[in-house]
C-alpha positions as CSV (number, residue, x, y, z in Angstrom):
1,M,-51.7,73.8,-22.1
2,L,-54.7,71.8,-23.3
3,P,-57.8,72.1,-21.1
4,L,-58.3,68.3,-20.9
5,D,-57.7,67.6,-17.2
6,N,-61.4,67.8,-16.5
7,A,-62.6,67.8,-20.0
8,V,-66.3,66.9,-19.3
9,W,-66.6,69.7,-16.7
10,T,-64.8,72.2,-19.1
11,A,-67.1,71.3,-22.0
12,L,-70.2,71.6,-19.8
13,T,-69.2,75.0,-18.5
14,T,-68.0,76.5,-21.9
15,K,-68.6,75.2,-25.5
16,Q,-71.5,72.9,-24.5
17,A,-72.9,74.8,-21.5
18,Q,-76.2,75.0,-23.4
19,H,-76.7,71.3,-22.8
20,A,-75.8,71.2,-19.2
21,H,-78.0,70.0,-16.4
22,A,-76.4,71.8,-13.5
23,S,-76.3,72.0,-9.7
24,A,-73.9,73.8,-7.4
25,L,-70.9,71.6,-7.8
26,A,-72.0,69.1,-10.5
27,R,-72.9,69.1,-14.2
28,R,-74.2,66.4,-16.5
29,F,-75.4,66.1,-20.2
30,P,-79.0,65.1,-20.8
31,P,-78.9,61.3,-20.4
32,E,-80.5,60.9,-23.9
33,M,-77.3,62.5,-25.3
34,T,-74.6,60.9,-23.2
35,L,-74.3,59.6,-19.7
36,L,-71.2,61.8,-19.0
37,G,-71.2,64.1,-16.1
38,A,-68.5,65.9,-14.0
39,L,-67.8,67.3,-10.6
40,A,-66.2,70.6,-9.9
41,A,-63.9,68.7,-7.5
42,N,-63.8,65.2,-6.1
43,T,-65.4,66.0,-2.7
44,A,-68.3,64.8,-0.6
45,M,-70.1,68.1,-1.2
46,A,-69.7,67.6,-5.0
47,F,-71.2,64.1,-4.8
48,D,-74.1,65.5,-2.7
49,S,-74.6,68.1,-5.4
50,L,-74.6,65.4,-8.1
51,A,-77.1,63.3,-6.1
52,Q,-79.6,66.2,-6.2
53,L,-79.0,66.6,-9.9
54,I,-79.4,63.0,-11.2
55,Q,-81.9,61.5,-8.7
56,R,-82.1,57.8,-9.7
57,D,-80.3,58.1,-13.1
58,S,-76.9,56.7,-13.8
59,V,-74.0,59.0,-14.6
60,T,-70.5,58.4,-15.9
61,L,-67.6,60.3,-14.3
62,Y,-63.9,60.4,-15.2
63,F,-61.2,60.5,-12.5
64,T,-57.4,60.9,-12.9
65,S,-56.7,58.5,-10.0
66,P,-58.6,55.5,-8.6
67,P,-61.6,57.1,-6.9
68,Q,-63.2,56.5,-3.5
69,I,-66.9,56.6,-4.2
70,P,-68.9,57.8,-1.1
71,A,-71.4,55.6,0.7
72,G,-74.9,55.7,-0.8
73,W,-73.6,55.1,-4.4
74,E,-73.2,51.9,-6.3
75,I,-70.8,51.4,-9.2
76,V,-72.5,50.1,-12.4
77,R,-69.5,50.0,-14.6
78,A,-65.7,50.6,-14.0
79,V,-63.1,50.7,-16.8
80,E,-59.7,52.3,-17.3
81,L,-59.3,54.5,-20.3
82,H,-56.4,56.1,-22.2
83,Q,-57.0,59.8,-23.0
84,M,-55.2,60.2,-26.3
85,V,-54.5,63.4,-28.2
86,Q,-53.3,63.7,-31.8
87,E,-49.8,65.1,-31.5
88,T,-48.8,64.8,-35.2
89,Q,-50.8,64.7,-38.4
90,A,-51.5,61.2,-39.7
91,P,-49.6,60.2,-42.9
92,P,-51.9,60.1,-46.0
93,P,-53.6,56.7,-46.7
94,S,-51.6,54.4,-48.9
95,A,-54.6,52.9,-50.7
96,E,-55.7,54.2,-54.1
97,P,-58.6,56.7,-53.9
98,D,-61.1,54.3,-55.6
99,A,-60.2,51.6,-53.1
100,A,-61.0,53.7,-50.0
101,P,-64.4,53.0,-48.4
102,E,-67.1,55.6,-48.9
103,V,-67.6,57.5,-45.7
104,I,-71.1,59.0,-45.3
105,E,-72.8,61.4,-42.9
106,L,-75.3,59.8,-40.6
107,T,-78.6,61.4,-39.6
108,P,-81.2,60.8,-36.9
109,A,-82.9,58.3,-39.3
110,D,-79.8,56.1,-38.9
111,V,-80.1,55.9,-35.1
112,P,-81.8,52.5,-35.1
113,E,-79.0,50.9,-37.1
114,M,-76.4,52.8,-35.1
115,G,-78.0,51.3,-32.0
116,V,-77.6,47.7,-33.4
117,L,-74.0,48.4,-34.2
118,Y,-73.3,49.8,-30.8
119,I,-74.8,46.8,-29.0
120,A,-72.9,44.4,-31.2
121,T,-69.6,46.1,-30.2
122,R,-70.4,47.0,-26.6
123,P,-72.5,44.1,-25.2
124,G,-74.9,45.1,-22.4
125,R,-74.9,48.8,-23.2
126,T,-77.2,50.9,-25.4
127,L,-76.6,53.9,-27.5
128,C,-77.9,57.2,-26.3
129,Q,-80.6,58.1,-28.8
130,R,-79.8,61.7,-29.2
131,I,-76.0,61.5,-29.2
132,Q,-75.9,63.3,-32.6
133,K,-77.0,66.5,-30.8
134,L,-73.4,66.7,-29.6
135,G,-71.7,66.3,-33.0
136,Q,-71.8,64.8,-36.4
137,F,-71.6,61.1,-36.9
138,L,-70.1,59.3,-39.9
139,G,-70.6,55.8,-41.2
140,I,-69.8,53.2,-43.8
141,R,-72.3,50.9,-45.4
142,E,-71.7,47.6,-47.0
143,D,-74.5,46.1,-49.2
144,G,-76.8,48.8,-47.7
145,K,-76.0,47.7,-44.0
146,L,-74.3,50.0,-41.6
147,V,-71.1,48.3,-40.7
148,A,-68.9,51.0,-39.2
149,M,-69.4,54.4,-37.5
150,G,-67.8,57.1,-35.3
151,G,-68.6,60.6,-34.3
152,L,-68.0,63.8,-32.3
153,R,-68.9,64.3,-28.7
154,L,-67.1,66.7,-26.3
155,H,-66.2,70.2,-27.4
156,L,-64.0,72.6,-25.5
157,A,-61.7,75.4,-26.5
158,G,-59.2,74.1,-29.0
159,C,-60.2,70.5,-28.7
160,R,-62.8,68.2,-30.1
161,E,-63.5,64.6,-29.1
162,I,-63.9,61.6,-31.4
163,T,-66.2,59.0,-29.9
164,T,-68.1,55.7,-30.4
165,V,-65.9,54.3,-33.1
166,A,-67.2,50.9,-34.0
167,T,-67.0,48.2,-36.6
168,M,-69.4,45.4,-36.9
169,P,-68.0,42.0,-35.9
170,G,-66.9,40.2,-39.0
171,H,-66.1,43.4,-40.9
172,E,-62.8,44.2,-39.1
173,G,-59.5,44.6,-41.0
174,R,-61.0,46.5,-44.0
175,G,-59.9,49.9,-43.0
176,Y,-63.3,51.1,-42.0
177,A,-62.5,52.6,-38.6
178,T,-59.3,54.2,-40.0
179,A,-61.3,55.9,-42.8
180,I,-63.9,57.2,-40.4
181,V,-61.4,58.5,-37.9
182,R,-59.4,60.2,-40.7
183,S,-62.6,61.9,-41.9
184,L,-63.4,63.1,-38.4
185,I,-59.8,64.4,-37.9
186,E,-60.2,66.4,-41.1
187,R,-63.3,68.0,-39.9
188,I,-61.9,68.8,-36.5
189,R,-58.6,70.3,-38.0
190,S,-60.5,72.3,-40.5
191,R,-62.1,74.2,-37.6
192,G,-58.8,74.9,-35.9
193,D,-59.3,72.3,-33.2
194,R,-57.1,69.3,-32.0
195,P,-58.6,65.8,-32.0
196,F,-58.7,63.8,-28.8
197,L,-60.4,60.6,-27.7
198,T,-60.7,58.0,-25.0
199,V,-60.2,54.3,-25.5
200,R,-60.2,51.3,-23.1
201,S,-56.6,50.6,-21.9
202,D,-57.0,46.9,-22.7
203,N,-58.2,47.5,-26.3
204,T,-54.7,47.2,-27.7
205,R,-55.9,46.9,-31.3
206,A,-57.7,50.3,-31.1
207,V,-54.8,51.9,-29.3
208,E,-52.4,50.9,-32.0
209,L,-54.8,52.2,-34.7
210,Y,-54.9,55.6,-33.0
211,R,-51.1,55.6,-32.6
212,R,-50.8,55.1,-36.3
213,L,-53.0,58.1,-36.9
214,G,-50.8,60.3,-34.8
215,F,-52.4,60.0,-31.3
216,K,-50.4,59.7,-28.2
217,E,-51.5,58.6,-24.7
218,R,-51.8,61.7,-22.5
219,T,-53.2,60.3,-19.2
220,L,-55.0,57.4,-17.7
221,L,-58.6,57.9,-16.7
222,Y,-60.7,55.9,-14.4
223,S,-64.3,55.8,-15.7
224,R,-67.0,55.0,-13.2
225,T,-70.7,54.8,-14.1
226,I,-72.5,55.2,-10.8
227,R,-76.1,55.7,-9.4
228,R,-77.7,56.2,-6.0
229,T,-78.4,53.1,-4.1
């Protein structure tokens, strides 16, 4: 049984507990790393615990059914996500080795360019400036410009999350996202973990890409970014 039913809570109480901001029934990552947080259970007491923890900040929670958000909160963003897990190893790439794009490791010095790419693919949102504290990010440059990226975020026993896969508009269809995800899968598998990820349920192009790489939909998550009114 994979410990993915409340993956954020599990990560914040095990492998990534060192990053947790915690109160009695709630946890969150530092907001400069990611907006993700979690409740021990979907109860009014847990929401009260979360309110004490985050004050006026926003936090993103995942639910396995459409949630009823208590009074005193406002929803900033609401999306449905597929949680996908790699069930089978992806077939090897068909391209010749010299035709494959070069995947490089990104560093904190690349964050400004990562932020530009993030905004270009996720309008109205901004990249958490210290997201690399949660895992390695990889990228592809074209004529010196960062045009694709992806990285690692949640870590729990036996599982590692791939996140923030993005290709600059106008550079799609060149295999960049596939190359980055393959490289991330190799890193995850080399450490004995299984890759998983979340993707918007209406992003059919990305869902198909992940299916080709051996991922299968495990459950539907209801993502809600909320803050106190």
